[in-house]
Z-matrix of the N, CA and C atoms (Angstrom, degrees):
N
C 1 1.373
C 2 1.521 1 112.26
N 3 1.275 2 123.68 1 147.85
C 4 1.365 3 127.01 2 173.89
C 5 1.471 4 118.34 3 -70.04
N 6 1.367 5 119.18 4 157.27
C 7 1.439 6 119.03 5 179.93
C 8 1.511 7 116.17 6 -55.73
N 9 1.487 8 111.98 7 -37.41
C 10 1.429 9 120.30 8 178.28
C 11 1.517 10 110.70 9 -64.62
N 12 1.311 11 118.19 10 -38.87
C 13 1.445 12 116.09 11 177.19
C 14 1.571 13 111.36 12 -68.94
N 15 1.300 14 115.80 13 -38.78
C 16 1.486 15 117.36 14 179.40
C 17 1.500 16 109.01 15 -58.56
N 18 1.378 17 119.11 16 -44.25
C 19 1.439 18 118.89 17 179.06
C 20 1.504 19 113.54 18 -62.51
N 21 1.316 20 116.61 19 -42.85
C 22 1.458 21 120.78 20 173.34
C 23 1.542 22 108.07 21 -56.15
N 24 1.332 23 118.71 22 -54.68
C 25 1.431 24 122.17 23 -171.21
C 26 1.567 25 112.73 24 -59.13
N 27 1.274 26 117.39 25 -36.37
C 28 1.477 27 119.18 26 179.66
C 29 1.604 28 107.67 27 -69.01
N 30 1.292 29 114.89 28 -43.09
C 31 1.517 30 112.37 29 -179.95
C 32 1.482 31 110.73 30 -69.14
N 33 1.330 32 115.52 31 -38.94
C 34 1.528 33 117.97 32 177.81
C 35 1.465 34 112.59 33 -60.37
N 36 1.294 35 115.73 34 -45.17
C 37 1.503 36 119.91 35 177.99
C 38 1.530 37 112.14 36 -58.21
N 39 1.274 38 116.38 37 -45.68
C 40 1.458 39 120.96 38 178.25
C 41 1.608 40 110.57 39 -58.75
N 42 1.326 41 114.31 40 -45.45
C 43 1.432 42 116.80 41 -174.13
C 44 1.544 43 104.49 42 -69.61
N 45 1.280 44 120.35 43 -44.14
C 46 1.498 45 122.33 44 -179.22
C 47 1.587 46 112.63 45 -57.80
N 48 1.308 47 111.01 46 -41.08
C 49 1.483 48 111.12 47 175.79
C 50 1.487 49 113.81 48 -61.45
N 51 1.455 50 116.50 49 -40.86
C 52 1.436 51 117.54 50 175.28
C 53 1.590 52 113.68 51 -61.81
N 54 1.285 53 114.00 52 -33.00
C 55 1.523 54 121.32 53 178.30
C 56 1.541 55 107.37 54 -68.42
N 57 1.283 56 117.27 55 -42.97
C 58 1.479 57 118.79 56 174.77
C 59 1.426 58 114.48 57 -56.36
N 60 1.323 59 112.91 58 -46.45
C 61 1.490 60 118.45 59 -177.59
C 62 1.508 61 112.24 60 -66.10
N 63 1.379 62 119.85 61 -34.44
C 64 1.427 63 121.12 62 178.60
C 65 1.513 64 107.63 63 -74.23
N 66 1.328 65 119.12 64 -48.42
C 67 1.538 66 117.81 65 175.69
C 68 1.497 67 113.85 66 -54.67
N 69 1.356 68 115.13 67 -39.64
C 70 1.448 69 118.88 68 -179.54
C 71 1.518 70 109.64 69 -55.79
N 72 1.316 71 110.96 70 -50.37
C 73 1.627 72 121.42 71 -176.92
C 74 1.587 73 108.13 72 -57.32
N 75 1.387 74 114.09 73 -47.55
C 76 1.397 75 122.78 74 -174.77
C 77 1.604 76 106.85 75 -62.36
N 78 1.374 77 115.71 76 -52.43
C 79 1.483 78 121.91 77 179.25
C 80 1.490 79 110.07 78 -54.44
N 81 1.292 80 115.71 79 -45.40
C 82 1.440 81 122.22 80 -176.75
C 83 1.610 82 108.47 81 -57.12
N 84 1.306 83 109.82 82 -51.99
C 85 1.554 84 116.17 83 -178.99
C 86 1.604 85 111.08 84 -67.20
N 87 1.270 86 118.19 85 -40.70
C 88 1.435 87 118.81 86 178.68
C 89 1.534 88 114.93 87 -64.78
N 90 1.380 89 114.47 88 -38.39
C 91 1.455 90 114.75 89 -174.61
C 92 1.471 91 107.00 90 -104.12
N 93 1.252 92 121.16 91 11.09
C 94 1.467 93 126.14 92 174.98
C 95 1.600 94 110.38 93 48.96
N 96 1.364 95 110.65 94 51.42
C 97 1.461 96 122.37 95 175.14
C 98 1.468 97 111.34 96 -120.93
N 99 1.317 98 122.55 97 152.13
C 100 1.466 99 126.32 98 168.01
C 101 1.491 100 109.12 99 -61.41
N 102 1.318 101 116.57 100 143.23
C 103 1.485 102 118.52 101 178.26
C 104 1.556 103 112.55 102 -56.71
N 105 1.365 104 116.00 103 -34.21
C 106 1.515 105 117.98 104 179.81
C 107 1.517 106 110.47 105 -66.49
N 108 1.361 107 122.96 106 -29.56
C 109 1.359 108 127.19 107 178.64
C 110 1.504 109 107.57 108 -70.61
N 111 1.254 110 117.32 109 -39.61
C 112 1.530 111 122.38 110 -175.00
C 113 1.641 112 102.75 111 -71.22
N 114 1.263 113 117.76 112 -37.92
C 115 1.507 114 121.75 113 179.52
C 116 1.512 115 107.62 114 -64.58
N 117 1.346 116 115.81 115 -43.21
C 118 1.526 117 114.30 116 177.54
C 119 1.468 118 113.96 117 -56.29
N 120 1.393 119 115.44 118 -49.56
C 121 1.454 120 119.55 119 174.32
C 122 1.535 121 116.98 120 -52.37
N 123 1.359 122 113.93 121 -42.76
C 124 1.430 123 122.99 122 177.11
C 125 1.582 124 111.80 123 -60.20
N 126 1.322 125 113.48 124 -38.23
C 127 1.385 126 118.30 125 -172.55
C 128 1.586 127 108.26 126 -79.42
N 129 1.272 128 119.19 127 -7.04
C 130 1.414 129 122.60 128 175.82
C 131 1.507 130 115.56 129 -78.06
N 132 1.390 131 112.03 130 -19.29
C 133 1.483 132 119.56 131 178.63
C 134 1.497 133 105.10 132 -76.05
N 135 1.258 134 109.42 133 134.97
C 136 1.587 135 119.86 134 175.42
C 137 1.531 136 109.35 135 -96.32
N 138 1.375 137 111.07 136 109.46
C 139 1.522 138 112.86 137 174.03
C 140 1.449 139 114.27 138 -63.01
N 141 1.318 140 115.81 139 137.98
C 142 1.440 141 122.00 140 -178.88
C 143 1.485 142 111.18 141 -145.68
N 144 1.357 143 113.86 142 96.73
C 145 1.440 144 115.86 143 178.78
C 146 1.601 145 117.58 144 -90.53
N 147 1.372 146 111.07 145 6.30
C 148 1.456 147 115.09 146 -175.77
C 149 1.612 148 111.32 147 -61.19
N 150 1.307 149 117.81 148 -41.07
C 151 1.486 150 114.84 149 -179.77
C 152 1.455 151 113.13 150 -65.50
N 153 1.364 152 122.64 151 -25.12
C 154 1.480 153 123.97 152 -179.84
C 155 1.513 154 110.19 153 -104.59
N 156 1.323 155 122.44 154 5.19
C 157 1.424 156 122.69 155 -178.85
C 158 1.490 157 114.88 156 -57.04
N 159 1.334 158 118.65 157 -38.04
C 160 1.417 159 123.87 158 178.95
C 161 1.589 160 113.27 159 -54.09
N 162 1.319 161 112.84 160 -31.42
C 163 1.448 162 117.15 161 -179.21
C 164 1.502 163 110.66 162 -85.25
N 165 1.322 164 122.64 163 -2.46
C 166 1.483 165 123.00 164 -167.85
C 167 1.534 166 107.99 165 -128.57
N 168 1.296 167 117.88 166 23.80
C 169 1.441 168 116.85 167 -173.30
C 170 1.512 169 114.60 168 -90.24
N 171 1.295 170 123.24 169 1.34
C 172 1.411 171 124.18 170 168.75
C 173 1.646 172 106.31 171 -153.42
N 174 1.382 173 111.01 172 169.71
C 175 1.465 174 116.31 173 179.62
C 176 1.419 175 119.34 174 -58.09
N 177 1.292 176 118.28 175 -43.06
C 178 1.504 177 125.09 176 176.92
C 179 1.537 178 108.17 177 -57.36
N 180 1.295 179 118.59 178 -59.86
C 181 1.448 180 119.07 179 178.50
C 182 1.489 181 117.88 180 -53.06
N 183 1.330 182 110.31 181 -43.22
C 184 1.528 183 117.93 182 -179.08
C 185 1.502 184 110.48 183 -58.57
N 186 1.434 185 113.23 184 -45.74
C 187 1.508 186 118.60 185 179.65
C 188 1.535 187 109.94 186 -64.46
N 189 1.318 188 117.73 187 -39.79
C 190 1.482 189 116.80 188 173.83
C 191 1.440 190 117.41 189 -60.03
N 192 1.292 191 115.05 190 -45.97
C 193 1.386 192 122.26 191 177.68
C 194 1.452 193 115.24 192 -62.10
N 195 1.402 194 115.79 193 -45.34
C 196 1.443 195 119.53 194 175.99
C 197 1.521 196 113.10 195 -65.26
N 198 1.322 197 116.06 196 -37.40
C 199 1.478 198 119.02 197 175.79
C 200 1.524 199 109.67 198 -60.47
N 201 1.315 200 117.06 199 -48.91
C 202 1.491 201 121.87 200 175.27
C 203 1.454 202 113.85 201 -52.22
N 204 1.305 203 113.97 202 -49.61
C 205 1.514 204 119.15 203 -176.62
C 206 1.516 205 110.11 204 -70.66
N 207 1.303 206 120.77 205 -43.01
C 208 1.398 207 120.49 206 173.13
C 209 1.502 208 121.71 207 -62.87
N 210 1.293 209 117.68 208 -35.27
C 211 1.477 210 119.87 209 175.82
C 212 1.625 211 106.84 210 -73.67
N 213 1.257 212 116.39 211 -35.43
C 214 1.490 213 114.48 212 179.97
C 215 1.502 214 108.72 213 -68.90
N 216 1.340 215 117.65 214 -39.09
C 217 1.567 216 121.31 215 174.45
C 218 1.416 217 110.55 216 -61.05
N 219 1.340 218 119.95 217 -48.34
C 220 1.420 219 124.30 218 177.40
C 221 1.493 220 113.16 219 -51.49
N 222 1.315 221 115.29 220 -51.61
C 223 1.486 222 117.70 221 -178.69
C 224 1.472 223 110.64 222 -68.51
N 225 1.289 224 124.22 223 -40.24
C 226 1.412 225 125.25 224 177.66
C 227 1.482 226 114.05 225 -61.94
N 228 1.373 227 115.96 226 -51.40
C 229 1.464 228 118.60 227 173.75
C 230 1.490 229 112.10 228 -50.65
N 231 1.325 230 120.09 229 -45.02
C 232 1.491 231 122.21 230 -177.22
C 233 1.420 232 106.61 231 -59.88
N 234 1.312 233 120.34 232 -39.19
C 235 1.521 234 121.86 233 -178.61
C 236 1.553 235 109.78 234 -68.80
N 237 1.286 236 120.25 235 -13.15
C 238 1.531 237 120.78 236 177.39
C 239 1.390 238 112.69 237 -101.35
N 240 1.316 239 122.12 238 16.01
C 241 1.496 240 116.33 239 176.29
C 242 1.526 241 113.54 240 -61.70
N 243 1.313 242 120.28 241 -34.58
C 244 1.450 243 130.18 242 -179.51
C 245 1.537 244 107.89 243 -57.13
N 246 1.451 245 114.18 244 -49.77
C 247 1.385 246 123.35 245 -179.16
C 248 1.572 247 108.48 246 -56.97
N 249 1.315 248 117.00 247 -48.84
C 250 1.453 249 120.13 248 -174.78
C 251 1.603 250 109.91 249 -67.14
N 252 1.425 251 112.88 250 -32.44
C 253 1.478 252 114.20 251 175.80
C 254 1.458 253 111.58 252 -63.67
N 255 1.470 254 116.75 253 -30.99
C 256 1.517 255 121.14 254 -173.38
C 257 1.487 256 110.08 255 -69.71
N 258 1.353 257 115.47 256 -11.16
C 259 1.551 258 116.24 257 -177.73
C 260 1.474 259 108.55 258 -76.53
N 261 1.298 260 118.87 259 -10.37
C 262 1.492 261 122.62 260 170.79
C 263 1.542 262 111.41 261 82.78
N 264 1.299 263 123.41 262 4.34
C 265 1.447 264 124.80 263 171.31
C 266 1.459 265 110.36 264 -127.07
N 267 1.334 266 115.79 265 122.50
C 268 1.489 267 120.90 266 -173.69
C 269 1.502 268 111.90 267 -63.38
N 270 1.263 269 119.09 268 -15.93
C 271 1.524 270 123.17 269 -179.81
C 272 1.542 271 107.77 270 -64.19
N 273 1.437 272 117.11 271 -35.01
C 274 1.448 273 116.37 272 -175.75
C 275 1.523 274 107.17 273 -66.90
N 276 1.356 275 117.72 274 -44.29
C 277 1.471 276 117.55 275 -178.78
C 278 1.414 277 113.20 276 -69.51
N 279 1.287 278 118.84 277 -33.89
C 280 1.575 279 121.11 278 173.78
C 281 1.531 280 110.64 279 -61.93
N 282 1.327 281 114.92 280 -35.92
C 283 1.496 282 118.16 281 -177.88
C 284 1.500 283 112.52 282 -74.58
N 285 1.370 284 117.39 283 -42.91
C 286 1.384 285 119.08 284 177.31
C 287 1.553 286 113.16 285 -67.69
N 288 1.330 287 117.55 286 -30.14
C 289 1.450 288 116.37 287 175.61
C 290 1.552 289 109.84 288 -73.21
N 291 1.228 290 121.68 289 -31.43
C 292 1.483 291 124.45 290 173.13
C 293 1.572 292 110.13 291 -64.94
N 294 1.294 293 115.97 292 -41.54
C 295 1.452 294 119.73 293 179.53
C 296 1.613 295 108.24 294 -66.53
N 297 1.338 296 115.86 295 -42.53
C 298 1.410 297 120.28 296 177.11
C 299 1.514 298 111.91 297 -58.53
N 300 1.290 299 117.39 298 -41.11
C 301 1.485 300 121.82 299 177.57
C 302 1.573 301 111.44 300 -61.20
N 303 1.408 302 110.87 301 -44.22
C 304 1.458 303 118.46 302 -179.30
C 305 1.530 304 104.53 303 -58.81
N 306 1.291 305 123.44 304 -52.50
C 307 1.473 306 129.37 305 -175.13
C 308 1.463 307 109.06 306 -56.67
N 309 1.369 308 119.09 307 -44.84
C 310 1.494 309 123.79 308 172.62
C 311 1.481 310 114.26 309 -53.59
N 312 1.349 311 113.23 310 -45.87
C 313 1.439 312 121.05 311 -179.86
C 314 1.485 313 111.79 312 -65.16
N 315 1.266 314 117.38 313 -41.37
C 316 1.483 315 124.18 314 175.93
C 317 1.503 316 109.93 315 -56.52
N 318 1.343 317 118.68 316 -41.80
C 319 1.469 318 124.00 317 -178.21
C 320 1.537 319 106.40 318 -63.40
N 321 1.393 320 114.33 319 -50.52
C 322 1.316 321 118.31 320 -175.21
C 323 1.600 322 110.09 321 -63.25
N 324 1.296 323 116.66 322 -40.88
C 325 1.470 324 121.12 323 179.98
C 326 1.592 325 112.41 324 -58.17
N 327 1.404 326 111.44 325 -42.24
C 328 1.553 327 117.16 326 177.49
C 329 1.519 328 110.06 327 -63.48
N 330 1.305 329 116.43 328 -44.15
C 331 1.480 330 118.30 329 176.40
C 332 1.493 331 112.95 330 -63.70
N 333 1.301 332 119.79 331 -34.27
C 334 1.484 333 120.20 332 178.49
C 335 1.582 334 109.84 333 -66.79
N 336 1.410 335 114.67 334 -43.03
C 337 1.466 336 114.62 335 179.38
C 338 1.561 337 109.72 336 -66.26
N 339 1.287 338 122.19 337 -30.15
C 340 1.408 339 128.33 338 177.29
C 341 1.646 340 105.17 339 -60.69
N 342 1.322 341 111.63 340 -57.05
C 343 1.368 342 123.68 341 -179.50
C 344 1.530 343 116.35 342 -55.25
N 345 1.319 344 115.08 343 -42.61
C 346 1.490 345 120.87 344 176.95
C 347 1.412 346 116.61 345 -79.48
N 348 1.322 347 119.80 346 -35.08
C 349 1.476 348 121.39 347 -173.85
C 350 1.527 349 118.08 348 -114.90
N 351 1.381 350 114.56 349 -18.38
C 352 1.429 351 116.22 350 -178.35
C 353 1.462 352 113.91 351 -132.39
N 354 1.363 353 116.92 352 37.66
C 355 1.443 354 121.36 353 179.05
C 356 1.538 355 112.42 354 -53.73
N 357 1.372 356 117.50 355 -41.49
C 358 1.459 357 117.66 356 179.04
C 359 1.490 358 116.31 357 -63.56
N 360 1.327 359 118.24 358 -10.07
C 361 1.470 360 122.56 359 179.54
C 362 1.568 361 112.35 360 -103.69
N 363 1.298 362 116.34 361 0.94
C 364 1.448 363 119.84 362 -177.99
C 365 1.657 364 109.49 363 -55.72
N 366 1.274 365 117.65 364 -38.04
C 367 1.466 366 115.64 365 178.40
C 368 1.553 367 113.89 366 -57.13
N 369 1.319 368 117.19 367 -24.52
C 370 1.442 369 120.72 368 -176.62
C 371 1.550 370 113.92 369 -76.61
N 372 1.368 371 114.19 370 -15.49
C 373 1.460 372 119.31 371 -176.50
C 374 1.591 373 114.01 372 -57.78
N 375 1.209 374 115.66 373 -43.66
C 376 1.577 375 117.56 374 -176.32
C 377 1.477 376 106.86 375 -58.30
N 378 1.306 377 119.81 376 -48.22
C 379 1.550 378 121.19 377 -171.53
C 380 1.584 379 103.44 378 -70.00
N 381 1.378 380 119.14 379 -42.93
C 382 1.456 381 117.75 380 -178.79
C 383 1.534 382 109.23 381 -61.61
N 384 1.312 383 118.02 382 -46.31
C 385 1.500 384 120.86 383 -179.21
C 386 1.602 385 109.65 384 -56.46
N 387 1.212 386 117.19 385 -44.10
C 388 1.467 387 126.59 386 176.80
C 389 1.468 388 109.32 387 -52.78
N 390 1.360 389 115.36 388 -55.98
C 391 1.539 390 123.13 389 179.96
C 392 1.513 391 108.36 390 -56.71
N 393 1.446 392 116.01 391 -43.26
C 394 1.488 393 117.34 392 -177.54
C 395 1.477 394 111.08 393 -61.62
N 396 1.350 395 114.71 394 -47.02
C 397 1.438 396 119.52 395 -171.82
C 398 1.577 397 107.93 396 -65.83
N 399 1.309 398 116.77 397 -44.88
C 400 1.499 399 122.23 398 173.20
C 401 1.564 400 110.36 399 -54.07
N 402 1.263 401 114.99 400 -44.26
C 403 1.477 402 117.79 401 -175.87
C 404 1.564 403 107.48 402 -70.58
N 405 1.248 404 113.71 403 -42.48
C 406 1.550 405 118.49 404 -177.68
C 407 1.513 406 109.99 405 -60.99
N 408 1.380 407 115.73 406 -40.33
C 409 1.530 408 117.22 407 -177.74
C 410 1.513 409 111.81 408 -89.79
N 411 1.320 410 119.96 409 1.94
C 412 1.335 411 122.65 410 -178.45
C 413 1.429 412 120.25 411 -86.52
N 414 1.377 413 113.77 412 6.52
C 415 1.494 414 117.26 413 178.67
C 416 1.504 415 112.71 414 66.08
N 417 1.254 416 119.58 415 23.83
C 418 1.522 417 119.16 416 176.91
C 419 1.465 418 114.06 417 -66.41
N 420 1.338 419 114.67 418 149.24
C 421 1.453 420 120.51 419 -169.85
C 422 1.569 421 108.36 420 -106.52
N 423 1.212 422 116.33 421 122.73
C 424 1.458 423 125.26 422 164.26
C 425 1.578 424 111.88 423 -156.53
N 426 1.259 425 121.06 424 173.61
C 427 1.334 426 120.13 425 -169.25
C 428 1.553 427 116.76 426 -149.69
N 429 1.337 428 112.78 427 159.11
C 430 1.489 429 118.31 428 170.69
C 431 1.511 430 113.94 429 59.19
N 432 1.324 431 119.36 430 26.18
C 433 1.451 432 115.98 431 173.79
C 434 1.467 433 115.11 432 -111.78
N 435 1.314 434 115.55 433 171.43
C 436 1.506 435 119.21 434 -172.81
C 437 1.616 436 104.88 435 -92.61
N 438 1.221 437 122.59 436 -10.48
C 439 1.494 438 122.75 437 -163.62
C 440 1.579 439 105.91 438 -125.10
N 441 1.288 440 114.39 439 140.56
C 442 1.483 441 126.13 440 176.32
C 443 1.493 442 111.70 441 62.08
N 444 1.296 443 113.95 442 33.63
C 445 1.538 444 118.37 443 -178.18
C 446 1.511 445 109.67 444 -100.95
N 447 1.367 446 110.39 445 51.86
C 448 1.411 447 122.00 446 -178.60
C 449 1.536 448 116.22 447 -79.10
N 450 1.269 449 117.77 448 91.62
C 451 1.427 450 118.57 449 179.87
C 452 1.509 451 105.52 450 -124.43
N 453 1.365 452 114.75 451 151.98
C 454 1.418 453 121.01 452 179.88
C 455 1.459 454 111.91 453 114.57
N 456 1.386 455 113.00 454 171.38
C 457 1.503 456 119.40 455 -171.52
C 458 1.472 457 111.53 456 -72.48
N 459 1.301 458 121.94 457 -15.96
C 460 1.492 459 118.93 458 -178.75
C 461 1.461 460 110.33 459 -65.70
N 462 1.325 461 117.86 460 -41.25
C 463 1.450 462 126.52 461 -160.30
C 464 1.633 463 107.28 462 -81.84
N 465 1.253 464 110.86 463 66.86
C 466 1.619 465 121.74 464 175.15
C 467 1.505 466 106.61 465 -85.66
N 468 1.252 467 115.66 466 166.74
C 469 1.432 468 121.17 467 171.41
C 470 1.605 469 114.48 468 -55.41
N 471 1.339 470 114.03 469 -40.15
C 472 1.469 471 122.68 470 -178.33
C 473 1.530 472 106.22 471 -65.22
N 474 1.343 473 117.00 472 -50.66
C 475 1.479 474 121.23 473 -178.84
C 476 1.518 475 111.54 474 -55.75
N 477 1.336 476 115.23 475 -46.48
C 478 1.529 477 121.85 476 -169.72
C 479 1.604 478 102.25 477 -73.46
N 480 1.331 479 120.96 478 -38.45
C 481 1.449 480 122.92 479 178.84
C 482 1.428 481 111.73 480 -59.30
N 483 1.404 482 115.12 481 -41.39
C 484 1.541 483 117.68 482 -178.32
C 485 1.605 484 107.18 483 -70.86
N 486 1.214 485 117.04 484 -33.08
C 487 1.585 486 119.18 485 175.75
C 488 1.519 487 105.44 486 -64.87
N 489 1.346 488 118.43 487 -46.53
C 490 1.512 489 118.33 488 -179.16
C 491 1.449 490 112.09 489 -65.13
N 492 1.366 491 123.37 490 -32.73
C 493 1.416 492 125.78 491 177.18
C 494 1.544 493 110.82 492 -65.99
N 495 1.304 494 119.02 493 -33.38
C 496 1.440 495 123.41 494 -178.50
C 497 1.554 496 106.01 495 -66.12
N 498 1.333 497 120.57 496 -35.38
C 499 1.344 498 122.63 497 -178.55
C 500 1.587 499 110.42 498 -82.50
N 501 1.297 500 118.27 499 -48.65
C 502 1.482 501 118.84 500 -175.13
C 503 1.556 502 110.51 501 -66.60
N 504 1.347 503 117.59 502 -27.61
C 505 1.438 504 119.74 503 176.95
C 506 1.478 505 115.91 504 -87.75
N 507 1.260 506 116.21 505 -6.65
C 508 1.530 507 122.95 506 -172.51
C 509 1.470 508 112.09 507 -51.03
N 510 1.302 509 119.03 508 -50.76
C 511 1.427 510 127.92 509 -173.62
C 512 1.550 511 117.98 510 -84.28
N 513 1.376 512 108.22 511 1.53
C 514 1.517 513 116.97 512 179.10
C 515 1.578 514 109.71 513 -88.21
N 516 1.296 515 116.49 514 -9.92
C 517 1.474 516 116.66 515 -177.16
C 518 1.416 517 117.54 516 -72.58
């Protein structure tokens, strides 16, 4: 991996750890469980990247996949602001808005790495995004990963196509 990717990955990892800690607290409150019990349940999940490994076999593809995942998450979290408001404590909504900003920044940073280090591969983005969307909508089975875990009613073909267009059109500006 390039030095630019390494810088991105360290910042991304730190943010994701903070997101995990926040979601852990929220789940513990919502389900009236101690956090250590929630952690035990999470640890029962077996991570399996094999089904998505073909999308992660080099830095360019990894950046495209992460950009796609991060922009989808950004948009889905923004659609959940009302849900977090309904919890009755403004700190929940402030927190999810902060997470949403982090996810948008991760998207931007992935696109920056692509622009700096993989400009010659930009023409490949459209076909890779098409493959990702097809895979995402295909009901493929994998588990316990941080990427392409798009479940729920937001992740419609239209929603994912809009996410894809944000990536495929990014370098046309």
